[in-house]
Backbone as JSON, one array per atom type, in Angstrom:
{
  "sequence": "MTERELKLLLDANAFKKVQVHYALMAQGYMVVIDGQSLETVKRQTKEFKTLDAVAKQLFKLGIADFSVKLKTHV",
  "N": [[0.68, -3.16, 25.95], [-2.46, -3.68, 26.25], [-5.48, -5.37, 24.84], [-7.79, -4.07, 25.55], [-6.78, -1.45, 26.23], [-5.73, -0.57, 23.77], [-8.17, -0.42, 22.41], [-8.98, 1.76, 23.57], [-7.28, 3.81, 22.83], [-7.89, 3.39, 19.98], [-10.72, 4.69, 19.85], [-10.0, 6.91, 20.23], [-8.64, 7.86, 18.28], [-5.55, 7.64, 18.53], [-3.27, 6.76, 17.79], [-0.55, 5.74, 15.46], [0.81, 4.14, 13.71], [0.22, 0.47, 12.89], [1.88, -2.49, 13.13], [2.72, -5.61, 11.89], [5.08, -8.09, 13.09], [7.34, -10.64, 12.36], [8.0, -13.15, 14.68], [10.94, -14.57, 15.43], [11.64, -16.28, 17.49], [9.49, -17.19, 18.46], [8.4, -18.38, 16.5], [6.08, -17.46, 15.12], [3.57, -14.81, 14.94], [3.79, -11.24, 16.04], [1.97, -8.35, 17.05], [2.66, -4.79, 16.66], [2.18, -1.74, 18.01], [2.81, 1.42, 17.48], [5.31, 1.14, 18.31], [5.06, -0.26, 20.72], [4.23, -3.7, 22.06], [1.37, -5.97, 21.58], [-0.47, -7.08, 24.13], [-1.05, -9.69, 26.34], [-3.67, -10.34, 29.0], [-2.31, -10.74, 31.02], [0.03, -9.38, 30.42], [2.19, -10.64, 28.91], [3.6, -10.88, 25.85], [1.42, -10.96, 23.23], [0.95, -13.87, 20.97], [0.76, -15.17, 17.65], [0.02, -17.58, 15.39], [-0.41, -17.51, 12.73], [-0.45, -15.17, 9.82], [-3.25, -14.9, 9.2], [-4.64, -15.16, 11.59], [-3.8, -12.84, 12.77], [-4.53, -11.08, 11.13], [-7.47, -11.34, 11.48], [-8.07, -11.0, 14.15], [-7.12, -8.08, 14.46], [-9.01, -6.89, 12.65], [-11.27, -7.44, 13.97], [-10.91, -5.82, 16.27], [-11.15, -3.43, 14.96], [-9.26, -2.39, 13.08], [-8.23, -1.91, 9.86], [-5.83, -1.5, 8.31], [-2.81, -2.28, 8.05], [1.0, -2.89, 8.39], [3.23, -5.74, 7.28], [6.16, -7.0, 8.62], [8.5, -8.97, 7.82], [11.15, -9.45, 8.61], [13.0, -8.38, 11.24], [15.35, -7.14, 11.77], [18.27, -5.87, 10.45]],
  "CA": [[-0.52, -2.67, 25.44], [-3.51, -4.76, 26.32], [-6.54, -5.09, 23.74], [-8.6, -2.9, 26.16], [-6.22, -0.14, 26.16], [-5.87, -0.38, 22.33], [-9.57, -0.08, 22.07], [-9.35, 3.09, 24.14], [-6.56, 4.55, 21.79], [-8.74, 3.46, 18.8], [-11.57, 5.37, 20.07], [-9.45, 8.47, 20.44], [-7.73, 8.12, 17.18], [-4.47, 8.23, 18.97], [-2.05, 6.04, 17.49], [0.07, 6.09, 14.2], [0.78, 2.96, 12.97], [0.39, -0.57, 13.2], [2.82, -3.38, 12.28], [2.92, -7.25, 12.42], [6.44, -8.66, 12.94], [7.5, -11.97, 12.59], [8.65, -13.56, 16.25], [11.41, -15.61, 14.96], [11.79, -17.16, 18.51], [8.01, -17.82, 19.01], [7.95, -19.06, 15.28], [4.96, -16.82, 14.91], [3.57, -13.25, 14.63], [3.2, -10.19, 16.92], [1.4, -7.08, 16.71], [3.36, -3.61, 17.52], [1.49, -0.67, 17.47], [3.54, 2.62, 17.95], [6.29, 0.82, 19.26], [4.56, -1.42, 21.79], [3.68, -5.0, 21.4], [0.28, -6.17, 21.97], [-0.12, -8.09, 25.29], [-2.28, -10.6, 27.16], [-4.1, -9.44, 30.36], [-0.97, -11.14, 32.0], [1.29, -8.65, 30.29], [3.18, -11.19, 27.96], [3.53, -10.65, 24.28], [0.68, -11.95, 22.31], [1.58, -14.2, 19.71], [-0.33, -15.39, 16.6], [0.79, -18.58, 14.68], [-0.48, -17.03, 11.24], [-1.08, -13.94, 9.55], [-4.51, -15.09, 9.05], [-5.1, -15.1, 12.69], [-3.43, -11.6, 13.15], [-5.94, -10.14, 10.37], [-8.93, -11.72, 11.86], [-7.94, -10.16, 15.56], [-7.29, -6.6, 14.32], [-10.14, -6.61, 12.14], [-12.22, -7.6, 14.76], [-10.9, -4.61, 16.65], [-11.43, -2.3, 14.36], [-8.29, -1.91, 12.33], [-8.01, -2.49, 8.57], [-4.51, -0.96, 7.74], [-1.25, -2.61, 8.87], [1.94, -3.55, 7.5], [3.96, -6.67, 7.81], [7.48, -7.11, 8.84], [8.88, -10.29, 8.11], [12.39, -9.26, 9.01], [12.85, -7.28, 12.12], [16.77, -6.73, 12.24], [19.05, -6.06, 9.56]],
  "C": [[-1.35, -3.74, 25.4], [-4.64, -4.5, 25.26], [-7.49, -4.09, 24.43], [-7.9, -1.55, 26.11], [-5.94, 0.26, 24.64], [-7.37, 0.11, 21.84], [-9.76, 1.44, 22.66], [-8.42, 4.12, 23.19], [-7.2, 4.5, 20.42], [-9.83, 4.45, 18.67], [-11.4, 6.97, 19.84], [-8.7, 8.7, 19.26], [-6.09, 8.46, 17.58], [-3.21, 7.46, 18.92], [-1.64, 6.24, 15.88], [-0.01, 4.87, 13.34], [0.67, 1.26, 13.5], [0.97, -1.92, 12.37], [2.78, -4.76, 12.88], [4.3, -7.69, 12.03], [6.4, -10.08, 13.1], [8.47, -12.33, 13.75], [9.6, -14.28, 15.79], [11.66, -16.67, 16.26], [10.49, -18.12, 18.91], [7.83, -18.42, 17.43], [6.58, -18.44, 14.82], [4.92, -15.41, 14.6], [3.13, -12.41, 16.15], [3.04, -8.79, 16.37], [2.06, -5.81, 17.61], [2.56, -2.44, 16.8], [2.14, 0.67, 18.18], [4.81, 2.17, 18.75], [6.19, -0.25, 20.42], [4.03, -2.36, 21.34], [2.33, -5.05, 22.15], [0.21, -7.3, 23.08], [-1.51, -8.63, 25.77], [-2.58, -9.62, 28.26], [-2.93, -9.65, 31.44], [0.37, -10.37, 31.54], [2.33, -9.43, 29.58], [2.56, -10.76, 26.39], [2.48, -11.62, 23.75], [0.95, -12.44, 21.01], [0.47, -14.94, 18.99], [0.56, -16.49, 15.84], [0.65, -18.4, 13.21], [-0.96, -15.84, 10.89], [-2.44, -13.96, 9.44], [-5.33, -14.6, 10.26], [-4.78, -13.55, 13.07], [-4.43, -10.89, 12.5], [-7.17, -10.08, 11.02], [-8.87, -10.72, 13.38], [-8.02, -8.62, 15.21], [-8.14, -6.15, 13.52], [-11.46, -6.48, 12.94], [-12.02, -6.29, 15.92], [-11.06, -3.3, 16.31], [-10.29, -1.69, 13.25], [-8.29, -2.64, 11.34], [-6.83, -2.28, 7.84], [-3.45, -1.37, 8.65], [-0.27, -2.98, 7.9], [2.63, -4.71, 8.27], [5.4, -6.88, 7.57], [8.16, -8.31, 8.95], [10.42, -10.37, 8.75], [12.72, -8.1, 9.84], [14.28, -6.58, 12.35], [17.41, -6.91, 10.74], [20.34, -7.07, 9.44]]
}
């Protein structure tokens, strides 16, 4: 899901939860909205180096409530 698609969902209140997952391979963070990762326009998973960067981007998009998952597997 790209930022443009996310904005459309935001306008329609059509998503339930936003999570930030620690991406071990990328050594950074990725955003997951209702099971779909936030992607670049080239359809690659958008990666963030810090939680601050994620929070700034989500706030810019209009999302102020999200959870953080540091361990994505048991």
